[in-house]
N, C-alpha and C positions, 0 to 999 in steps of 0.2 A: 271560508269551505272546511266541514268536518270531516278530514280524513277517514279516521278510524269506524265514523258511521258509514262511509260512503264504502268505506273495503269492505267493512262486516256484511252490506247487503251486497256488494258483487261477490262474495265470498260461498254468500248462502245459493245465489244465482250460479255458481260453479264456474263462474267466467275467470275469477283468479284460485290462485295455489295458495289455501290457507297458511301454511306453513310459510310462506314469503307474505304475504300481505299482511297479516296480521303482527309477525315479527317489529319490535321496534329495533332500530338500524342506528349503530354510532359509528360515524366515519371518523376512522385513524385520518387526520391530517398532518403533514411534516412541511416543516420549512429551514434550512438552514441559518436563517437570520432569526436574531434572538427575540423575545418578547418586546412587544411595544412597536417592531418595527413595520411600516405600514401594511406589508403583503400580510403579515402573522394579523394584523389586528381587521384586516378586512374579510379574510376568512373566518376567523373568530365571529364576529358580527354576523357574517355570513350565516354560521351553524345556530346563532342565536335565530335569527329570522327563518332558517327550518325547524327548528324544535317548535317555536309559536305558532307557524303556521298550519302544522302537522301535529298538533297538539302532543306533542313528544314524540311521535313515532322515528322523527330524524335527528340527529344532532352530529356536531361537528365536536370532534377532540382533539384539539392543537397539541402540537408536540416541536416548540420551535426550538431554535440554537443550535440545528443539528444534533442534535440526542438520539436521533430515529437511524444515524449513519451521515455518511458523503452523499452529496446529492447524485452520483453514481449510484449508489448502493439503492439508495431511495428508490429512484427509477425502477432498478430492478423489483424492487420488494412491492410498486405499485402493480408492477407489471404481474405478477404473481397474486396479489390480492392482500398477501399480508399486510399491506399500508393498502388502505382504501383512497386516498388523496395526498395531492401535492402541490407546492408550488415550487417549478420547476425554470431554467433557465434554458432559454431555445439552442444555447450552445450546447447544452445535452441532446437535444431532438435530431438538430441537422444531421447529423453523422447517418442516422436510422431514415429519417423523412426528408430526404433532397430538398423538396422545395421550402421547407422553413428557412432553407438558409440563404432566401433572399433577405432574409432583415438580419443576418450575419455578416453581410458584407459592408467593408469598410467604408462611411460616407454616404451609405444609401439612403439617407434620412439626412434633409436640408436640417433641423434643428427638431426639437422634442415636440414641438405644436403639430408640425408634419408627420412625426409616427404615431401621433395621437389619432389623428385624422385618419390614418390606412387601416390602423387595427381595428377603428370603430368602426370601419367601412366594410365596401365587397370584398377585397383583398382580403384583409383579418379574417372575415367570416371565412371563405374559402380555406384559408390554411387551417384554423381550427377543424373544419370536416375532413379538410385532407388527412390532417392526424388521426382523427378519428373512425378514419375509412381506410386506415394502414394497418399493416399488419405488428405496429408498434404493440398492440393491446393496451393501449392508454384511449379515455376519451376526454376529449379538450373542450371545456367548458367555458374559458374566458380569459381574455391576457390581462397583466398585470405590468404595472408602469415599472420599468427596471433602471430608470436615469441616463442620463449621459458618460461615459466612460472615456477617462481623462488618465493620463500617467503619471504615478506616484513613485520617486525614485529617492534616492540617498545622496545623489550628485544632483546639481541642478539641469534642467534640459530646457535651454531658452533657443536652440533651435534643431530642426532635423539632424543636423551630423550629431549633436552633442548625443544622441542615442547611440551612436556606433558602437557596437561591441558589448552595450550594456544588455545582461539575462533579465527578462521581464518575464513573469509569470501572467498565463494568460489561462482562461480555460481552455480543456482538451478537447479543441475542436480544429483540424487542420487550417478552415478559413483563419485562426484567431493567430494561427502561429505561422501563418503566411503573411498577413499584415504586419504583426510587429516585423518581420524578418525584409519586410518592403520598404518600413518607416527606417531600418538602420539598426534595429537592435536584434535578440536573440528570443525568440516566443520560445517560452519553456512551460510546458502543461503541468500542474499540479493541482492538488484538492485545497479548497481554500481554508482546511485546518492548518494545513503546512506551512502557509504564507509568514505568518509572523517569525516564525524560527527562522525559517529561510532569509529573511532578510537581515533578522539579526547576527546570524553567521556568515553571511556574505554568500551564500549559494544562491541567491539571486541578488539583483542590484536595484530591482522596483515590482512594481505591479502596475496592472491597472483596471480600474473600477469606479464607480460611483463616489460621492462624500459620504452620503449614510453610511455603506459599507468600510471605506477606510477610520471612521469614526467606532463603528461598532467590534471592528474584529483589532481595534488598537495598532492596526499601521501607521497610524500619524507617530506614534511612538520611537517608530525608528524608519521612518521616510518622512522625509522633511520639506519636500518639495511636489507641489502638484502643479502640473503641465496641461494646460486645457487643451487639448489636442482636438475633444470629441470624435475620434475617430470611430467611435462605435455608440449606436442608441439602440440598446437592446430590450425590446419588450420580454415580460416573460409570461409564463403560461401556468394556467391554472388545469389539474389534470385530474382523471378520475380510472379509477381501474374499470376496464372494459366487465370484469366480472363480478364487479359490485354494481356498476350501471346497470346490467342484465337482468340483475335481482329486482329492480327498482320497477315498479310499475309505470307508464305512461303518463301518467298522474304526477308522479312523482319524480319522474324524470324532466319534465315541464317545469316542476317548480326550481329543482335544483339549478337547471339551465338559466333560469330568470332570476335567481339570487347570486347567481355566479357574473350575471351580466350587471345587477346591483353592486358586487362586491368590486367588478371592474374598474367603476367609474368613483366609486365611496375612495379605493386606493387611491386615486390619482390625486384629489384634494389632500389625502393625508401625504403623499410623497410630496408635495409642493412644499408643505410646513415643514415637511420633515429633513428634505434636503438642505433648505435653506438656513436650521436650526444646526445640521451639521456642519455646513461652511463655514459657519461664526464660531462652532466649537474649534473646527481645524485651524483656523485662523489664532483662536486663543491659544492655542497647543501649540501655536509656534510653527507652523506651515505654510509656507510661500507659495502663494497663488501666481503662479505665469504664466500670463497672454502670450501666446506664439501666432505668428502665421499658420495658418492652415493650410493656405494653397500646396505648401511644397508636401504635405504628409497627404492628401487631396491626390496629387499629382503620382506622387511614388506607388501608391496603392492602386490606380488605376490598372496595371498588370492582373494585378487579385481579382479584381472584379469580370475583367474581359475573361481571366481563365474559368473562371466556376461559373460563368453565363455558358461559355464554351461547352465545358465538362456535362453541365447537365441536361443540356439539350436547349431548342427554339422555342420550349415552351415555359423553361426558367428563364432565359433570357426576354421573353416579353413580359415576362411575372416582373422582373427588375425595371422595366420602361413604365410599366403602368404604375408602380409604386413612384419611381418618381415623377410621373404626371398629376400624381394626386395634389392639387393645391390647396 
């Protein structure tokens, strides 16, 4: 499809505004993860597809490594249209769009395969639409695999009781704080960029995340124990500024959605390889992987699932059941 020829013809027919239709668009896209990270590579490849399929009309310029700010700062900039796109955690979305918190609940997914079936299906699309139709001022394009989150600490956690009193960094969402507190620790909200020094100085005793993040942020240098609780399996979201979205033609919007969905599937393959490589690097770096009985952690967090199901009402509680029912 030759977008430029089509748009010129449309402009001549006064069906489109020439100032919008004929202007090339460079989408600035932010990610706190570094270059080479699966989400960064997938979105970068999405940009290459867009550039090729629109004869250079639309392209993406990646800004990895948090150079445009923390995730909270980036979300605000995307909402204002100062940044056009971003890969963000749904922990940042949940406080504003409550329905998304169904994915933020501890142990709501049985495993990563279950999570992928959910985000690829009806519930996943429904939540993307909910974010887009909310007053969050973002268009939710697709999902990204953020892996399974476990605990990493400076002292070993071999059973739930070992977590007692430990200060554990979490994303700034009340559900995550409640989850760590229910498991016996003390959840401390903190930006990603602050974790290393906080671990080093003893401000926190540990954090919780996936193996790739532990590697790329060098947290394995100061936390040598990785306890595989699997308490959270968090998909992430690729979003666009609604102001930018509204400047695109319907054909351009359709192409952006198509390539975003392709990025969702590509990132998954990249993720599996990257995650396996990260586990190997952590073990080589002296990190001890600790298997635990997850049932005590699951049982301890039941009040968290119940609390938010009640807090957000019957529709949310039904959404939890729909997620759990996906086979």
